[in-house]
N, C-alpha and C positions, 0 to 999 in steps of 0.2 A: 504494500500500500504506500509505503514511503517513496518508493521509486516512481510510482504513478504520480504522486503529488509533485515530485521534483520535475518530471517531464511536463506536467501541467503548468508549473511556474515558469519554466523555460519557454514554453509555447506562448504563454501570456505575455512575457517580456518581449519576445519577438514581435508579437502582434502589436504591442504598445509602441515599439520602435518603428515598425514598418507601416503603421496606419497613416501617418502624415505623408509618407512617400506615395502610397497608393492614392490618397486623396489628391495630391499634387499632380500626379500623372493623369488622373481622371479629369481634373480641371483643365490641364493643358490640352488634352484631347478634345474636350468640349469647346474650348476657345478656338482651336484649329478648325474644328468642324463649322463653327459659326463664321469664321473668316472665309472658309471655302464657299459656304452658302452665300455670303455677301458678295464675294467675287463673282460667282455664277450669276447672281441677280443683277449685278452691275453690267455684266457682259450682255445679258439677255435684254436689258432695258434699252440698249442701243446708244447712239450718240446723243449728246445734249440737244435740246430744242433750238437753241440759238448758238451762234458762233461765239458770242461774247461770254458765254458761260464758261466757268473755269473747268478745265479738264482734270479729272482725278489723277493723282500721282500714284502709280502702282508701288506698293510696298516692296522693298528689296528683301524678300524672304529667303532664308537659307534652310531648305527642308532637311539638310543633313544634320543640323544642330537641333537637338531635342530639348535643350534646357538653356536658360539664360546663363547658367554657370559655366558653359563651355564656350563663351564668346571669345 
């Protein structure tokens, strides 16, 4: 029984340490998905109605970088 409780404590500590990482990855994926949908919507909308309208500047995205920490 003691061994089981030791394993349970180790698993709980791993879950406590890895929970923020998992939440951060999920948040980044959600933001990336929203950016892709916005980009598709902008392309489907077509050109601006007037020539004097400001043209959107495409963001310089680097898909090979997954996190802000690797810049």
